[in-house]
DSSP file (Angstrom, degrees, kcal/mol; ACC not computed):
  #  RESIDUE AA STRUCTURE BP1 BP2  ACC     N-H-->O    O-->H-N    N-H-->O    O-->H-N    TCO  KAPPA ALPHA  PHI   PSI    X-CA   Y-CA   Z-CA
    1    1 A M              0   0    0      0, 0.0     2,-0.4     0, 0.0    44,-0.1   0.000 360.0 360.0 360.0 127.7  139.5   78.8  128.4
    2    2 A K        -     0   0    0      1,-0.0     2,-0.3     0, 0.0     0, 0.0  -0.669 360.0-134.1 -85.4 132.2  140.8   77.8  125.0
    3    3 A R        -     0   0    0     -2,-0.4     2,-0.2     1,-0.0    -1,-0.0  -0.642  19.2-127.3 -84.5 140.6  138.7   78.8  122.0
    4    4 A R        -     0   0    0     -2,-0.3     2,-0.2    47,-0.1    -1,-0.0  -0.559  24.0-110.8 -85.5 152.7  138.1   76.2  119.5
    5    5 A S        -     0   0    0     -2,-0.2     2,-0.4     1,-0.0    -1,-0.1  -0.557  29.5-130.7 -82.8 149.0  138.8   76.9  115.8
    6    6 A L        -     0   0    0     -2,-0.2     2,-0.1     4,-0.0    -1,-0.0  -0.812  12.4-135.6-103.6 138.1  135.9   77.1  113.4
    7    7 A S     >  -     0   0    0     -2,-0.4     4,-2.4     1,-0.1     5,-0.2  -0.365  29.6-106.5 -80.5 167.8  135.7   75.3  110.1
    8    8 A R  H  > S+     0   0    0      1,-0.2     4,-2.4     2,-0.2     5,-0.2   0.877 121.5  54.5 -61.4 -37.7  134.5   77.0  106.9
    9    9 A V  H  > S+     0   0    0      2,-0.2     4,-2.4     1,-0.2    -1,-0.2   0.917 109.3  46.6 -63.7 -43.7  131.2   75.1  107.2
   10   10 A M  H  > S+     0   0    0      2,-0.2     4,-2.5     1,-0.2    -2,-0.2   0.916 112.0  50.3 -66.0 -42.9  130.6   76.3  110.7
   11   11 A R  H  X S+     0   0    0     -4,-2.4     4,-2.3     1,-0.2    -2,-0.2   0.904 112.2  48.2 -61.6 -40.4  131.5   79.9  109.8
   12   12 A T  H  X S+     0   0    0     -4,-2.4     4,-2.8     2,-0.2    -1,-0.2   0.909 110.9  50.5 -65.4 -41.9  129.1   79.7  106.8
   13   13 A R  H  X S+     0   0    0     -4,-2.4     4,-2.0     2,-0.2    -2,-0.2   0.893 111.6  47.6 -64.1 -40.0  126.3   78.3  109.0
   14   14 A I  H  X S+     0   0    0     -4,-2.5     4,-0.9     2,-0.2    -1,-0.2   0.909 113.3  48.6 -66.8 -42.1  126.8   81.1  111.6
   15   15 A Y  H ><>S+     0   0    0     -4,-2.3     5,-2.4     1,-0.2     3,-0.5   0.929 114.4  45.4 -62.1 -46.4  126.7   83.7  108.8
   16   16 A D  H ><5S+     0   0    0     -4,-2.8     3,-1.3     1,-0.2    -1,-0.2   0.829 104.0  62.7 -69.1 -32.1  123.6   82.3  107.2
   17   17 A S  H 3<5S+     0   0    0     -4,-2.0    -1,-0.2     1,-0.3    -2,-0.2   0.797 111.1  38.4 -66.1 -26.0  121.8   81.9  110.5
   18   18 A S  T X<5S-     0   0    0     -4,-0.9     3,-1.4    -3,-0.5    -1,-0.3   0.248 112.5-117.4-105.8  12.9  121.8   85.6  111.0
   19   19 A N  T < 5 -     0   0    0     -3,-1.3    -3,-0.2     1,-0.3    -2,-0.1   0.785  68.1 -63.2  57.2  30.1  121.2   86.5  107.3
   20   20 A G  T 3 <S+     0   0    0     -5,-2.4     9,-3.4     1,-0.2     2,-0.4   0.701  95.9 146.3  73.4  19.7  124.6   88.2  107.1
   21   21 A E  B <   -A   28   0A   0     -3,-1.4    -1,-0.2    -6,-0.3     7,-0.2  -0.768  53.3-117.4 -95.1 133.2  123.7   90.9  109.6
   22   22 A C     >  -     0   0    0      5,-3.0     4,-1.2    -2,-0.4    37,-0.3  -0.479  15.9-145.5 -66.3 130.5  126.3   92.3  112.0
   23   23 A C  T  4 S+     0   0    0     35,-2.4    -1,-0.1    -2,-0.2    36,-0.1   0.618  94.0  43.5 -75.8 -10.8  125.4   91.5  115.6
   24   24 A I  T  4 S+     0   0    0     34,-0.2    -1,-0.1     3,-0.1    35,-0.1   0.879 129.1  17.1 -99.5 -52.8  126.9   94.8  116.8
   25   25 A C  T  4 S-     0   0    0      2,-0.1    -2,-0.1    35,-0.0     3,-0.1   0.666  91.0-130.3 -98.7 -17.3  125.8   97.5  114.4
   26   26 A G     <  +     0   0    0     -4,-1.2     2,-0.1     1,-0.3    -3,-0.1   0.437  61.8 131.2  85.2  -1.1  123.0   95.7  112.6
   27   27 A L        -     0   0    0     -6,-0.1    -5,-3.0     1,-0.1    -1,-0.3  -0.459  65.8 -95.6 -83.4 159.1  124.2   96.5  109.1
   28   28 A Y  B     -A   21   0A   0     -7,-0.2     2,-0.7    -2,-0.1    -7,-0.2  -0.504  30.8-133.5 -74.2 139.7  124.5   93.8  106.4
   29   29 A I        -     0   0    0     -9,-3.4     2,-1.7    -2,-0.2     3,-0.2  -0.861   9.8-153.4 -94.9 114.4  127.9   92.3  105.9
   30   30 A H    > > +     0   0    0     -2,-0.7     5,-2.2     1,-0.2     3,-0.9  -0.582  28.3 162.9 -87.7  75.1  128.8   92.2  102.2
   31   31 A A  G > 5S+     0   0    0     -2,-1.7     3,-1.2     1,-0.3    -1,-0.2   0.843  70.6  59.5 -64.9 -34.3  131.1   89.2  102.4
   32   32 A E  G 3 5S+     0   0    0      1,-0.3    -1,-0.3    -3,-0.2    -2,-0.1   0.745 105.4  50.1 -68.6 -21.0  131.0   88.7   98.7
   33   33 A R  G < 5S-     0   0    0     -3,-0.9    -1,-0.3     2,-0.0    -2,-0.2   0.421 128.6 -95.8 -94.2  -0.5  132.3   92.2   98.1
   34   34 A G  T < 5 +     0   0    0     -3,-1.2    -3,-0.2    -4,-0.3     2,-0.2   0.603  62.4 163.8 100.1  12.7  135.2   91.6  100.5
   35   35 A D      < -     0   0    0     -5,-2.2     2,-0.4     1,-0.1    -1,-0.3  -0.452  40.4-123.8 -60.5 131.5  133.9   93.1  103.8
   36   36 A K        +     0   0    0     -2,-0.2    25,-2.0    24,-0.0    26,-0.3  -0.664  42.3 166.3 -80.4 130.3  136.1   91.8  106.6
   37   37 A W  E     -B   60   0B   0     -2,-0.4     2,-0.3    23,-0.3    23,-0.2  -0.969  18.6-164.0-142.9 157.4  134.1   90.0  109.3
   38   38 A I  E     -B   59   0B   0     21,-2.7    21,-2.3    -2,-0.3     2,-0.6  -0.851  33.4-100.6-132.4 169.1  134.7   87.7  112.2
   39   39 A V  E     -B   58   0B   0     -2,-0.3     2,-0.4    19,-0.2   -28,-0.0  -0.867  44.1-162.2 -93.6 120.0  132.6   85.4  114.4
   40   40 A E  E     -B   57   0B   0     17,-3.5    17,-2.4    -2,-0.6     2,-0.5  -0.823  19.7-125.1-107.7 139.1  131.9   87.2  117.6
   41   41 A H  E     -B   56   0B   0     -2,-0.4    15,-0.2    15,-0.2    10,-0.1  -0.737  16.0-152.8 -78.6 124.3  130.8   85.7  120.9
   42   42 A V  S    S+     0   0    0     13,-2.9    -1,-0.2    -2,-0.5    14,-0.1   0.963  91.9  33.4 -64.4 -52.1  127.6   87.6  121.9
   43   43 A K  S    S-     0   0    0     12,-0.3    -1,-0.3     7,-0.2     5,-0.1  -0.936 105.8-116.9-101.2 117.0  128.2   87.0  125.6
   44   44 A P    > > -     0   0    0      0, 0.0     5,-2.3     0, 0.0     3,-1.2  -0.093  12.5-123.6 -56.3 150.3  132.0   87.0  126.1
   45   45 A L  G > 5S+     0   0    0      1,-0.3     3,-1.7     3,-0.2     6,-0.1   0.854 111.5  59.9 -62.5 -34.5  133.7   83.8  127.3
   46   46 A W  G 3 5S+     0   0    0      1,-0.3    -1,-0.3     2,-0.1    -3,-0.0   0.670 103.4  52.5 -70.8 -14.3  135.1   85.7  130.3
   47   47 A L  G < 5S-     0   0    0     -3,-1.2    -1,-0.3     0, 0.0    -2,-0.2   0.296 132.6 -91.2 -98.4   7.6  131.6   86.5  131.4
   48   48 A G  T < 5S+     0   0    0     -3,-1.7    -3,-0.2     1,-0.2    -2,-0.1   0.613  71.6 158.5  96.0  13.5  130.6   82.9  131.2
   49   49 A G      < -     0   0    0     -5,-2.3    -1,-0.2     1,-0.1     2,-0.1  -0.369  44.2-107.2 -69.1 150.2  129.3   82.8  127.6
   50   50 A A        -     0   0    0      1,-0.1     2,-0.6    -2,-0.1    -7,-0.2  -0.466  14.3-134.8 -77.9 148.7  129.2   79.4  125.9
   51   51 A D  S    S+     0   0    0     -2,-0.1     2,-0.3    -6,-0.1   -47,-0.1  -0.432  72.6  96.3 -99.6  57.1  131.7   78.5  123.2
   52   52 A D  S >  S-     0   0    0     -2,-0.6     3,-1.7     1,-0.0     4,-0.2  -0.831  91.7 -89.4-136.7 177.2  129.1   77.1  120.8
   53   53 A E  G >  S+     0   0    0      1,-0.3     3,-1.0    -2,-0.3    -2,-0.0   0.710 116.8  67.4 -65.5 -21.3  127.1   78.3  117.8
   54   54 A T  G 3  S+     0   0    0      1,-0.2    -1,-0.3     3,-0.0    -3,-0.1   0.753 106.6  41.7 -70.4 -21.0  124.2   79.5  119.9
   55   55 A N  G <  S+     0   0    0     -3,-1.7   -13,-2.9    -5,-0.1     2,-0.4   0.249 101.2  90.5-106.3  10.4  126.5   82.2  121.4
   56   56 A M  E <   +B   41   0B   0     -3,-1.0   -15,-0.2   -15,-0.2   -17,-0.0  -0.902  43.5 164.1-116.3 137.4  128.2   83.1  118.1
   57   57 A R  E     -B   40   0B   0    -17,-2.4   -17,-3.5    -2,-0.4     2,-0.2  -0.967  39.6-101.4-141.2 155.5  127.2   85.8  115.5
   58   58 A P  E     +B   39   0B   0      0, 0.0   -35,-2.4     0, 0.0     2,-0.3  -0.518  41.6 177.7 -76.9 149.7  129.0   87.4  112.6
   59   59 A A  E     -B   38   0B   0    -21,-2.3   -21,-2.7   -37,-0.3   -37,-0.1  -0.994  36.7 -99.1-149.2 146.3  130.3   91.0  113.1
   60   60 A H  E  >  -B   37   0B   0     -2,-0.3     4,-2.3   -23,-0.2   -23,-0.3  -0.380  36.2-124.6 -58.4 144.4  132.3   93.5  111.1
   61   61 A Q  H  > S+     0   0    0    -25,-2.0     4,-2.0     1,-0.2     5,-0.1   0.895 111.2  51.1 -62.5 -38.7  135.9   93.3  112.1
   62   62 A S  H  > S+     0   0    0    -26,-0.3     4,-1.8     1,-0.2    -1,-0.2   0.886 109.8  49.7 -66.8 -37.8  135.9   97.1  112.9
   63   63 A C  H  > S+     0   0    0      1,-0.2     4,-2.4     2,-0.2    -1,-0.2   0.902 110.1  51.2 -65.0 -40.4  132.8   96.7  115.0
   64   64 A A  H  X S+     0   0    0     -4,-2.3     4,-2.6     1,-0.2    -2,-0.2   0.872 107.4  52.6 -66.4 -37.4  134.3   93.8  116.9
   65   65 A V  H  X S+     0   0    0     -4,-2.0     4,-2.4     2,-0.2    -1,-0.2   0.920 111.0  47.1 -64.2 -43.0  137.5   95.8  117.6
   66   66 A Q  H  X S+     0   0    0     -4,-1.8     4,-1.8     2,-0.2    -2,-0.2   0.902 112.8  49.1 -64.2 -41.4  135.5   98.7  119.1
   67   67 A K  H  X S+     0   0    0     -4,-2.4     4,-1.7     2,-0.2    -2,-0.2   0.920 112.2  48.3 -64.4 -43.4  133.4   96.3  121.2
   68   68 A T  H  X S+     0   0    0     -4,-2.6     4,-1.3     1,-0.2    -2,-0.2   0.901 111.0  49.6 -65.2 -41.6  136.5   94.5  122.5
   69   69 A S  H  < S+     0   0    0     -4,-2.4    -1,-0.2     1,-0.2    -2,-0.2   0.836 110.9  50.6 -68.6 -30.5  138.2   97.8  123.4
   70   70 A A  H  < S+     0   0    0     -4,-1.8     4,-0.5     1,-0.2    -1,-0.2   0.823 112.4  47.1 -72.9 -30.8  135.1   99.0  125.2
   71   71 A E  H  X S+     0   0    0     -4,-1.7     4,-2.5     1,-0.2     5,-0.2   0.684  91.7  83.3 -82.0 -18.8  134.9   95.7  127.2
   72   72 A A  H  X S+     0   0    0     -4,-1.3     4,-2.5     1,-0.2     5,-0.2   0.897  90.7  46.0 -57.9 -47.5  138.6   95.7  128.1
   73   73 A P  H  > S+     0   0    0      0, 0.0     4,-2.2     0, 0.0    -1,-0.2   0.883 113.2  50.9 -64.7 -34.3  138.4   98.1  131.2
   74   74 A V  H  > S+     0   0    0     -4,-0.5     4,-2.3     2,-0.2    -2,-0.2   0.913 112.0  47.0 -66.4 -42.4  135.3   96.2  132.5
   75   75 A K  H  X S+     0   0    0     -4,-2.5     4,-2.5     2,-0.2    -1,-0.2   0.907 111.0  51.9 -65.7 -41.9  137.2   92.9  132.1
   76   76 A A  H  X S+     0   0    0     -4,-2.5     4,-2.2    -5,-0.2    -2,-0.2   0.915 111.6  46.3 -62.2 -43.1  140.3   94.3  133.8
   77   77 A K  H  X S+     0   0    0     -4,-2.2     4,-2.7     2,-0.2     5,-0.2   0.912 111.3  52.4 -65.4 -41.5  138.3   95.6  136.8
   78   78 A S  H  X S+     0   0    0     -4,-2.3     4,-2.2     1,-0.2    -2,-0.2   0.903 110.0  48.9 -60.0 -41.7  136.4   92.2  137.0
   79   79 A D  H  X S+     0   0    0     -4,-2.5     4,-2.3     2,-0.2    -1,-0.2   0.895 111.7  49.3 -65.2 -40.6  139.8   90.4  137.1
   80   80 A R  H  X S+     0   0    0     -4,-2.2     4,-2.4     2,-0.2    -2,-0.2   0.917 111.7  48.1 -65.1 -43.5  141.1   92.8  139.8
   81   81 A V  H  X S+     0   0    0     -4,-2.7     4,-2.4     2,-0.2    -2,-0.2   0.913 112.4  49.3 -64.0 -42.5  138.0   92.3  142.0
   82   82 A R  H  X S+     0   0    0     -4,-2.2     4,-1.8    -5,-0.2    -1,-0.2   0.920 111.2  49.1 -62.8 -44.1  138.2   88.6  141.6
   83   83 A A  H  <>S+     0   0    0     -4,-2.3     5,-2.7     1,-0.2     4,-0.5   0.905 111.6  49.4 -62.6 -41.1  141.9   88.5  142.6
   84   84 A K  H ><5S+     0   0    0     -4,-2.4     3,-1.1     1,-0.2    -1,-0.2   0.906 109.0  52.7 -64.2 -40.8  141.2   90.7  145.6
   85   85 A H  H 3<5S+     0   0    0     -4,-2.4    -1,-0.2     1,-0.3    -2,-0.2   0.855 109.5  49.2 -61.8 -35.4  138.3   88.4  146.6
   86   86 A L  T 3<5S-     0   0    0     -4,-1.8    -1,-0.3    -5,-0.2    -2,-0.2   0.501 119.2-111.3 -83.4  -4.0  140.7   85.4  146.4
   87   87 A G  T < 5S+     0   0    0     -3,-1.1     2,-0.6    -4,-0.5    -3,-0.2   0.645  71.5 139.3  85.0  14.6  143.3   87.2  148.5
   88   88 A I      < -     0   0    0     -5,-2.7     2,-0.4    -6,-0.2    -1,-0.3  -0.826  28.2-178.8 -94.3 122.1  145.8   87.6  145.7
   89   89 A R        -     0   0    0     -2,-0.6     3,-0.0    -3,-0.1    -9,-0.0  -0.917  31.9-110.4-124.4 153.3  147.5   90.9  145.7
   90   90 A K        -     0   0    0     -2,-0.4     2,-0.1     1,-0.1    -2,-0.0  -0.625  42.4-113.0 -76.6 127.9  150.0   92.6  143.4
   91   91 A P        -     0   0    0      0, 0.0     2,-0.2     0, 0.0    -1,-0.1  -0.381  30.4-123.8 -65.4 138.4  153.3   92.9  145.2
   92   92 A S        -     0   0    0      1,-0.1     5,-0.0    -2,-0.1     7,-0.0  -0.559  15.1-161.9 -81.5 145.0  154.3   96.5  145.9
   93   93 A R        +     0   0    0     -2,-0.2    -1,-0.1     2,-0.1     3,-0.0   0.333  53.7 119.2-104.1   3.8  157.6   97.8  144.6
   94   94 A M  S >  S-     0   0    0      1,-0.1     3,-1.8     2,-0.1     6,-0.2  -0.528  72.5-113.0 -73.4 130.9  157.6  100.8  147.0
   95   95 A P  T 3  S+     0   0    0      0, 0.0    -1,-0.1     0, 0.0     3,-0.1  -0.411 102.8  23.1 -62.5 136.7  160.6  100.9  149.4
   96   96 A G  T 3  S+     0   0    0      1,-0.3     8,-0.3     6,-0.2    -2,-0.1   0.433  94.6 128.7  87.5  -1.1  159.4  100.3  153.0
   97   97 A S  S X  S-     0   0    0     -3,-1.8     3,-1.6     1,-0.1    -1,-0.3  -0.188  80.3 -89.7 -78.3 178.5  156.2   98.6  151.9
   98   98 A R  T 3  S+     0   0    0      1,-0.3    -1,-0.1    -3,-0.1    -2,-0.0   0.782 126.3  53.7 -59.0 -27.9  155.1   95.2  153.3
   99   99 A D  T 3  S+     0   0    0     -5,-0.2    -1,-0.3    -7,-0.0     2,-0.1   0.521  90.3  94.3 -89.1  -5.0  157.0   93.4  150.5
  100  100 A S  S <  S-     0   0    0     -3,-1.6    13,-0.1    -6,-0.2    -6,-0.0  -0.430  78.3-125.4 -85.8 163.6  160.4   95.0  151.1
  101  101 A K  S    S+     0   0    0     -2,-0.1    12,-3.2    11,-0.1    13,-0.4   0.700  90.9  52.0 -79.3 -19.4  163.1   93.6  153.3
  102  102 A S  E     -C  112   0C   0     10,-0.3     2,-0.3    11,-0.1    10,-0.2  -0.774  62.2-169.7-118.3 162.6  163.4   96.7  155.4
  103  103 A K  E     -C  111   0C   0      8,-2.9     8,-2.8    -2,-0.3     2,-0.5  -0.967  23.6-118.0-144.3 161.1  161.0   98.9  157.4
  104  104 A R  E     -C  110   0C   0     -2,-0.3     6,-0.2    -8,-0.3     2,-0.1  -0.865  27.5-141.7-102.9 131.8  161.1  102.2  159.1
  105  105 A T    >   -     0   0    0      4,-3.1     3,-1.6    -2,-0.5    -1,-0.0  -0.316  29.9-100.4 -84.1 172.5  160.5  102.3  162.8
  106  106 A L  T 3  S+     0   0    0      1,-0.3    -1,-0.1     2,-0.1    -2,-0.0   0.785 122.4  56.1 -66.2 -27.0  158.5  105.0  164.7
  107  107 A D  T 3  S-     0   0    0      2,-0.1    -1,-0.3     1,-0.0    -3,-0.0   0.431 123.2-103.0 -86.9   3.7  161.7  106.7  165.8
  108  108 A G  S <  S+     0   0    0     -3,-1.6     2,-0.1     1,-0.3    -2,-0.1   0.366  76.5 133.2  99.0  -4.7  162.9  107.0  162.2
  109  109 A R        -     0   0    0     -5,-0.1    -4,-3.1     1,-0.0     2,-0.5  -0.463  51.6-132.7 -78.2 152.9  165.5  104.2  162.0
  110  110 A T  E     +C  104   0C   0     -6,-0.2     2,-0.3    -2,-0.1    -6,-0.2  -0.935  33.3 171.5-105.4 124.4  165.5  101.7  159.1
  111  111 A V  E     -C  103   0C   0     -8,-2.8    -8,-2.9    -2,-0.5     2,-0.2  -0.909  37.4-100.5-130.9 157.3  165.8   98.1  160.2
  112  112 A L  E >>  -C  102   0C   0     -2,-0.3     4,-1.2   -10,-0.2     3,-1.0  -0.537  27.9-130.2 -73.8 142.6  165.5   94.7  158.5
  113  113 A R  T 34 S+     0   0    0    -12,-3.2     3,-0.1     1,-0.2    -1,-0.1   0.838 106.7  61.1 -63.2 -32.3  162.2   93.0  159.0
  114  114 A S  T 34 S+     0   0    0    -13,-0.4    -1,-0.2     1,-0.2   -12,-0.1   0.784 107.5  45.2 -66.3 -25.2  163.9   89.8  160.0
  115  115 A E  T <4        0   0    0     -3,-1.0    -1,-0.2     1,-0.2    -2,-0.2   0.732 360.0 360.0 -88.1 -24.3  165.5   91.6  163.0
  116  116 A A     <        0   0    0     -4,-1.2    -1,-0.2    -3,-0.1    -2,-0.2   0.482 360.0 360.0 -80.1 360.0  162.4   93.5  164.1
């Protein structure tokens, strides 16, 4: 899903709607003093969150980085489970595996799969 870019007016409206409070840590964002902040999706897009202003809040950039790094393993597992459910598997690079051209027989010989 492609994220849309936000105009200055939209970013200001999102900042003002939450009174400049970080949605992650709850502290005030001092934008006028140069605090770096971003617009964060409260419910991530990969979890089905909407890409509109109702799902967006301001957050300190450092808080957002921590939140994203904490969500990364959860997202990766979710992607793996979904792929497994759809029957998509990662090809193995191990010699003798299902994806190799050869296989080992029960008597110890190595033969090509096309011949067996």
